[in-house]
C-alpha positions as CSV (number, residue, x, y, z in Angstrom):
1,M,41.7,-139.2,-73.7
2,T,40.9,-136.7,-71.2
3,I,40.2,-132.9,-71.3
4,I,44.0,-132.0,-70.3
5,E,45.4,-134.4,-72.7
6,K,43.5,-132.8,-75.3
7,L,44.5,-129.5,-74.5
8,E,48.0,-130.5,-73.9
9,S,47.8,-131.9,-77.7
10,K,45.8,-129.3,-78.8
11,Q,43.5,-131.5,-80.7
12,R,40.3,-129.5,-82.0
13,L,37.7,-129.8,-79.2
14,S,33.7,-130.6,-79.5
15,L,30.8,-129.5,-78.0
16,N,31.0,-131.8,-75.2
17,D,34.6,-130.8,-75.0
18,G,33.6,-127.4,-74.3
19,I,31.1,-128.0,-72.0
20,E,33.8,-130.1,-69.8
21,L,35.9,-127.1,-70.3
22,Y,33.3,-125.2,-67.9
23,N,34.1,-128.0,-64.9
24,L,38.0,-127.0,-65.0
25,D,39.4,-124.5,-62.6
26,L,39.8,-120.5,-63.7
27,L,43.5,-120.8,-63.6
28,T,43.8,-124.1,-65.2
29,L,41.7,-122.5,-67.9
30,G,43.7,-119.3,-67.8
31,H,47.0,-121.4,-68.4
32,Y,45.8,-123.2,-71.9
33,A,44.3,-119.8,-72.8
34,S,47.2,-118.1,-71.9
35,K,49.6,-120.3,-73.9
36,I,48.0,-120.0,-77.0
37,R,47.4,-116.0,-77.0
38,E,51.4,-116.1,-76.0
39,E,52.2,-118.1,-78.9
40,R,50.5,-115.6,-81.1
41,F,51.1,-112.3,-79.5
42,G,53.3,-112.3,-77.1
43,K,52.5,-109.6,-74.6
44,K,50.8,-107.5,-77.7
45,T,47.3,-105.8,-76.3
46,Y,45.8,-104.6,-79.6
47,Y,43.7,-101.1,-79.4
48,N,42.5,-98.7,-82.2
49,I,41.4,-95.2,-82.6
50,N,37.6,-95.4,-83.3
51,R,34.3,-93.6,-82.8
52,H,31.3,-95.5,-82.3
53,I,27.9,-93.5,-84.2
54,N,24.4,-94.7,-83.3
55,P,22.4,-92.6,-85.6
56,T,18.6,-93.9,-84.4
57,N,17.2,-95.3,-81.7
58,I,13.8,-95.9,-83.7
59,C,13.2,-99.6,-83.8
60,K,10.8,-101.8,-85.7
61,D,12.1,-104.9,-83.7
62,V,10.9,-105.6,-79.8
63,C,14.0,-107.0,-78.1
64,Q,13.8,-108.5,-74.7
65,F,17.0,-107.5,-74.1
66,C,17.3,-104.0,-75.4
67,A,17.6,-101.2,-73.1
68,Y,17.9,-98.7,-76.5
69,S,15.3,-98.8,-78.0
70,A,12.9,-95.8,-78.0
71,S,9.8,-97.9,-78.6
72,R,10.3,-99.4,-75.5
73,K,11.4,-98.2,-72.1
74,N,13.5,-95.2,-74.0
75,P,11.1,-92.4,-74.6
76,E,13.4,-90.1,-76.3
77,Q,13.4,-90.8,-79.9
78,Y,15.5,-89.3,-82.2
79,T,17.2,-89.9,-85.7
80,M,20.5,-88.0,-87.0
81,T,20.5,-86.2,-90.5
82,H,23.8,-87.1,-92.6
83,D,25.0,-83.7,-91.7
84,E,24.8,-84.1,-88.2
85,I,26.5,-88.0,-88.8
86,L,29.3,-86.1,-90.6
87,T,29.6,-83.2,-88.3
88,V,30.3,-86.1,-85.9
89,V,32.9,-87.7,-87.8
90,D,34.6,-84.3,-88.6
91,G,35.3,-83.4,-85.0
92,S,36.1,-87.5,-84.4
93,V,38.6,-87.1,-87.3
94,K,40.6,-84.4,-85.1
95,N,41.1,-86.9,-82.7
96,G,42.6,-89.3,-84.9
97,I,40.6,-91.6,-85.2
98,K,40.9,-94.5,-88.0
99,E,37.7,-96.4,-87.8
100,V,34.0,-95.0,-87.8
101,H,31.6,-97.8,-86.3
102,I,28.2,-96.8,-87.7
103,V,25.1,-99.4,-85.8
104,S,21.6,-98.4,-85.7
105,A,18.1,-99.5,-84.5
106,H,16.0,-100.9,-87.4
107,N,13.9,-97.6,-88.2
108,P,11.2,-98.1,-90.9
109,T,10.9,-94.5,-91.4
110,T,13.9,-93.1,-93.0
111,G,14.1,-95.1,-96.5
112,L,16.8,-97.1,-97.6
113,E,19.1,-93.9,-98.4
114,W,19.6,-92.7,-95.4
115,Y,21.0,-96.2,-94.2
116,M,23.9,-96.3,-97.1
117,E,24.5,-92.8,-98.9
118,V,26.0,-91.6,-95.3
119,F,28.7,-94.2,-95.9
120,S,29.9,-93.3,-99.0
121,K,29.9,-89.5,-97.9
122,I,32.2,-90.3,-95.1
123,K,34.4,-92.7,-97.7
124,D,34.3,-89.3,-100.0
125,K,35.0,-86.9,-97.5
126,Y,37.6,-89.1,-95.3
127,P,39.0,-91.3,-97.7
128,N,41.4,-92.9,-95.0
129,I,38.7,-93.8,-92.7
130,H,37.7,-97.4,-92.3
131,V,33.6,-97.8,-92.4
132,K,32.6,-100.8,-90.3
133,A,28.7,-100.6,-90.7
134,L,25.7,-102.5,-90.5
135,T,24.9,-105.7,-88.5
136,A,23.8,-108.9,-90.4
137,A,20.4,-107.9,-88.4
138,E,20.4,-104.6,-90.2
139,I,21.0,-106.2,-93.4
140,H,18.1,-108.4,-92.9
141,F,15.9,-105.4,-91.7
142,L,16.6,-103.9,-94.5
143,S,16.0,-107.0,-97.2
144,E,12.7,-107.1,-95.6
145,E,11.7,-103.6,-95.4
146,Y,12.3,-103.2,-99.0
147,N,11.5,-106.4,-100.3
148,L,15.4,-107.1,-101.1
149,S,17.5,-110.0,-101.1
150,H,20.3,-110.2,-98.5
151,E,22.8,-109.8,-101.8
152,D,21.1,-106.8,-103.1
153,I,21.7,-105.1,-99.5
154,I,25.4,-106.5,-99.7
155,N,25.9,-105.1,-103.1
156,L,24.6,-101.5,-102.0
157,M,27.1,-101.6,-98.8
158,I,29.9,-102.0,-101.3
159,K,28.6,-99.5,-103.6
160,H,28.2,-97.0,-100.9
161,K,31.9,-97.8,-99.5
162,V,31.5,-99.9,-96.5
163,D,34.7,-101.6,-95.4
164,S,33.9,-104.1,-93.2
165,M,31.0,-105.3,-91.1
166,P,30.7,-105.5,-87.3
167,G,29.7,-108.5,-85.5
168,G,26.8,-107.1,-83.6
169,G,23.1,-109.2,-84.2
170,A,24.4,-113.0,-83.4
171,E,23.2,-112.9,-79.8
172,I,22.9,-116.1,-79.2
173,F,22.4,-118.6,-81.9
174,D,20.0,-121.2,-80.2
175,E,16.6,-120.5,-81.7
176,T,14.4,-121.5,-78.7
177,V,16.4,-119.2,-76.5
178,R,16.9,-116.7,-79.5
179,K,12.8,-116.7,-79.9
180,K,12.6,-115.4,-75.8
181,I,14.9,-112.4,-76.2
182,C,14.8,-111.4,-80.0
183,G,12.2,-113.3,-81.5
184,G,11.4,-111.5,-85.1
185,K,14.8,-110.5,-86.0
186,V,17.3,-112.5,-87.8
187,T,17.3,-115.9,-87.5
188,S,20.9,-117.7,-86.9
189,D,21.0,-119.4,-90.1
190,Q,20.3,-116.0,-91.7
191,W,23.2,-114.1,-89.8
192,I,25.4,-116.9,-90.5
193,N,24.5,-117.2,-94.2
194,I,24.6,-113.1,-94.4
195,H,28.4,-113.0,-92.9
196,K,29.4,-115.8,-95.6
197,L,27.9,-113.7,-98.2
198,W,30.0,-110.8,-97.1
199,H,33.2,-112.6,-96.8
200,K,32.5,-114.5,-100.1
201,S,32.5,-110.7,-101.6
202,G,36.0,-110.8,-100.3
203,H,35.2,-108.7,-97.3
204,Q,35.7,-109.5,-93.7
205,S,33.7,-108.8,-90.4
206,N,33.5,-109.8,-87.2
207,A,31.2,-112.3,-84.9
208,T,29.9,-111.5,-81.0
209,M,27.8,-113.9,-78.8
210,L,26.1,-112.2,-76.0
211,F,25.9,-114.0,-72.8
212,G,25.0,-114.0,-69.1
213,H,21.2,-113.9,-69.4
214,I,19.0,-116.7,-70.2
215,E,21.1,-118.7,-72.2
216,S,22.8,-122.2,-70.9
217,R,26.9,-122.8,-71.1
218,E,26.0,-125.8,-73.6
219,N,24.5,-122.6,-75.8
220,R,27.7,-120.5,-75.6
221,I,29.7,-123.6,-77.0
222,D,27.2,-124.5,-79.5
223,H,27.2,-120.9,-80.6
224,M,30.8,-120.8,-81.1
225,L,31.3,-124.1,-82.8
226,R,28.9,-122.7,-85.6
227,L,31.1,-119.7,-86.2
228,R,34.1,-122.0,-86.2
229,D,32.4,-123.8,-89.0
230,L,31.8,-120.7,-90.8
231,Q,35.3,-119.5,-90.2
232,D,37.2,-123.1,-91.6
233,E,34.5,-122.3,-94.9
234,T,35.4,-118.4,-95.3
235,N,38.3,-117.4,-93.2
236,G,36.5,-114.1,-93.2
237,F,36.0,-113.3,-89.6
238,N,38.6,-110.8,-87.8
239,S,38.0,-111.3,-84.2
240,F,35.5,-113.0,-81.8
241,I,33.5,-110.8,-79.2
242,P,31.9,-112.3,-76.1
243,L,29.3,-109.3,-75.4
244,V,28.6,-109.6,-71.4
245,Y,24.6,-108.7,-71.1
246,Q,24.1,-105.5,-69.6
247,T,21.3,-106.3,-67.2
248,E,19.8,-102.5,-66.4
249,N,16.7,-101.0,-68.0
250,N,15.0,-104.3,-70.2
251,Y,12.7,-106.6,-70.1
252,L,14.4,-110.1,-69.4
253,N,14.6,-109.2,-65.7
254,V,17.8,-111.0,-65.2
255,K,18.5,-110.5,-61.1
256,E,22.3,-111.3,-60.9
257,D,25.3,-110.0,-63.1
258,L,27.7,-112.7,-64.3
259,T,30.6,-113.4,-62.0
260,A,34.1,-112.2,-62.8
261,Q,35.1,-115.9,-62.8
262,E,32.1,-117.2,-65.2
263,I,33.3,-114.0,-67.5
264,L,37.1,-115.3,-67.6
265,K,36.4,-118.9,-67.8
266,T,34.2,-117.8,-70.9
267,M,37.0,-115.8,-72.5
268,A,39.7,-118.6,-72.2
269,I,37.0,-121.1,-73.4
270,S,36.1,-119.0,-76.6
271,R,40.4,-119.1,-77.0
272,L,40.3,-122.7,-76.6
273,M,37.2,-123.7,-78.9
274,L,37.9,-120.7,-81.1
275,D,41.1,-122.3,-82.7
276,N,40.9,-120.7,-86.0
277,F,39.9,-117.2,-85.0
278,P,43.0,-114.8,-84.9
279,S,41.6,-112.6,-82.0
280,I,39.4,-112.4,-79.4
281,K,38.1,-109.2,-78.2
282,A,37.8,-108.4,-74.3
283,Y,35.1,-105.5,-75.5
284,W,35.5,-103.0,-72.2
285,V,32.3,-101.4,-72.9
286,T,30.3,-104.7,-71.5
287,S,33.2,-106.4,-69.5
288,T,34.5,-103.1,-67.7
289,V,37.6,-102.2,-68.0
290,K,39.3,-103.7,-65.5
291,L,38.1,-107.2,-66.3
292,A,39.0,-106.4,-70.4
293,L,42.5,-106.1,-68.7
294,L,42.6,-109.3,-66.7
295,S,40.9,-111.3,-69.6
296,Q,44.1,-110.7,-71.5
297,E,45.7,-113.0,-69.2
298,F,42.8,-115.8,-70.2
299,G,43.1,-115.6,-73.8
300,A,42.2,-112.2,-75.0
301,N,44.3,-110.2,-77.3
302,D,42.3,-107.0,-77.9
303,L,40.2,-104.6,-76.4
304,D,38.3,-102.5,-79.2
305,G,39.2,-99.1,-79.2
306,T,38.9,-95.1,-78.0
307,I,35.1,-94.9,-78.9
308,E,34.3,-91.8,-78.0
309,K,30.7,-92.2,-77.5
310,E,28.6,-95.0,-76.9
311,S,24.9,-95.4,-76.9
312,I,23.5,-98.9,-77.0
313,N,25.1,-100.5,-73.8
314,S,25.1,-97.8,-71.8
315,A,21.6,-97.5,-72.1
316,A,21.5,-100.8,-70.4
317,G,24.1,-99.8,-67.4
318,A,27.9,-100.1,-69.3
319,A,30.1,-97.3,-68.4
320,S,30.8,-96.2,-71.8
321,A,28.7,-93.5,-72.7
322,N,31.8,-91.2,-73.4
323,G,34.1,-93.6,-74.4
324,M,38.2,-93.5,-73.0
325,K,41.1,-90.8,-74.0
326,L,43.9,-92.5,-75.6
327,T,46.2,-92.0,-73.2
328,E,44.5,-93.5,-70.3
329,F,43.9,-96.1,-72.4
330,K,47.7,-96.9,-73.2
331,S,48.5,-96.5,-69.8
332,L,46.1,-99.1,-68.5
333,I,47.4,-101.4,-70.6
334,K,51.1,-100.9,-70.2
335,N,50.3,-100.9,-65.9
336,S,48.7,-104.2,-66.6
337,G,51.9,-105.6,-67.8
338,F,51.2,-105.7,-71.8
339,D,52.5,-103.9,-74.5
340,P,49.6,-101.5,-76.3
341,V,49.8,-102.0,-80.3
342,E,47.8,-99.8,-82.5
343,R,45.6,-101.6,-84.8
344,D,43.8,-100.6,-88.2
345,S,40.2,-102.3,-88.3
346,L,41.8,-105.6,-89.9
347,Y,44.5,-105.9,-87.8
348,N,47.4,-104.7,-89.4
349,E,49.7,-102.8,-86.5
350,L,50.3,-99.6,-86.8
351,D,52.7,-98.5,-84.2
């Protein structure tokens, strides 16, 4: 059976099938990915009104792809106090945010309480704000730093009113590649197990994949299949987010950015391979707004949100430092031929 026959009959695709998908022309991939997207979502494109907060850039780990950590090429170290974080949230609430997304570097000097207590402080003050916080990489760092199990950290997150987990820290699951780009950080098996534990606690999360650095196409498909297997088991993932690697100010020294065609192919293949993931997010921060909008024609159905401020990817060259205005965000979606639909953090439609 040919790959086209498998797509026509909607058969579940294998590793070899996924690699073969890359050999199809872009418009063919877009046709099949868009067909699935339209069956599920029509012309809806989701967004949320959110605020990203990155409270510290001091990091114990040394990831070759990172431009954010103060221990590397960024000499400006900072760590926000809880009062400073709450002041940021106060201002963002006035702008109508529904979610605060908190991801930090792995700071060994702050104490476990600094990481945990700010979440409950936010929820106590703003009980309707969704707190999305702590990647699997952060959870693993905290467990090692404070001699606790992953389950212990997850129980503390629940105690301190974290609502869902972001998908960061996944990077690429192949351990040979992982050793080169983020050796010493959470392993692929640990990342998978942490999300499994989180799902089994009754909570949801996202999943990411960082692509466009030194990984192969086969590495990408393998990454997707491991996520698909866990989703079969737990059904705890809300969305898959293919993150386009940012080339500036880091130590991987990747000379050329991915082509738009390769990015769009990967978006479409994500939709085709991940048949059990409800949403595919074209995260405009790493793909650029224009390409994220075009990705809606290649299987994606979500753009993330207004963000307001973003520090991690912008440090590596992404044009996301100051987020995007809501009116502009909605207009761009409409002008691209899609219907902007505000969602909450768990993909319930709000308008």
